[in-house]
N, C-alpha and C positions, 0 to 999 in steps of 0.2 A: 455524278454518280448518286444513286440513292439506294437505301437499304430496304429490302422487301422481306416481310415475314410471312411465311406460308407453312401451315401445319407445324408450327414450332421450329421451323428451320429458317435461317436467315440467308438472304441472297443479295448480292450487289448487282444493281441494274445500271447499265450505261444508258445515256440518252440516245445512243444510236440504235442498233437493232440486235444486240446480243444480251442475253441474260447470263451474266457470269455466275458461276457456282451452281447453276441448274444443270441437271443431267440433260443429255441430248434431247430427249423427247418430252420433257416436263412441260415446256411452254405449249408444244403441240397438243398434248393431252388436255391442258387447261382450255385452250381455244376450242378444240373439238367438243369438249364437254359443254362449254358455253353455248356453242351453236347447236347442240343436240337438243337443248331444252324446248325450243319452240321456233317457229317460222324463221323468216329471213331477218338478219340483223346487219346494221351498218357498223362501221368501225367505232363510232361513238358508243353504241349500245354494247359492243363487245368490251370496250374499255371500261364502261361503267360496271359491267358484271364482274370483270376481273378485279376492279378496285374494291367492289363489295366483298370479294373473296380474299382480299388482302394483298393483291398483286397490283402494284402501280407501275405502269410502264409509260414511257413517252408515246404519244399518239403516233409518231412516225414509226416507232418500233412495232406497234400493233398493226399498222397499215402494211408494213413490209412483211410481217409474218402472215397476214391474211393473203397477200399477193403470192408469197412463196407457196402456201398451202393450196391456193387456187391453181398455180402452175404445176404443182405435184398431182393435181387431180383429186385432192381431198375435199375441196369446196367447189360449189357452183356459185356463180355470181351473176347478177343482172344490175342494170343501171335503172334507178328510180329517182326521178326528180333531180338528176345530175349527181347522184350519190350511188356508189356501189353498195349493194346489199348481198350478204353471203349466207349460204346455207350448206349443210353437209351433203356431199355427193354420196352415191352408193359406196364408192371406194373409201370415202371418209368415214362412213358408218363402220365398214369392216376394219379400218385402221384403228378407230376408237375402241372397238371391241377387243382387238389384239392388244393395244396399249394398256387397256384396263386389266386384261388377263395377265400380262407380264409385270405389271406394277404392284400386284398383290403380294 
């Protein structure tokens, strides 16, 4: 377990794929925002941007979240040089807009 500080709030992160103490859509919002900035990103780039924002998660947790959001249709993905790269789908753009509107 590790403690994560985000916007002056503290969360406990397990090394599996749950972020305890975060509200249901907080991780989704963070990941979608990260992918909305620019082109396609692999899981390492997403992890680096989350870490820069003060959220440190196990790489497995990040990969599982990306896979879940891909299966939900929020992300598109393609394989480049043996690595999946992700970007927002149209559905993901709409979900990000909605999440941002309800989180204000």
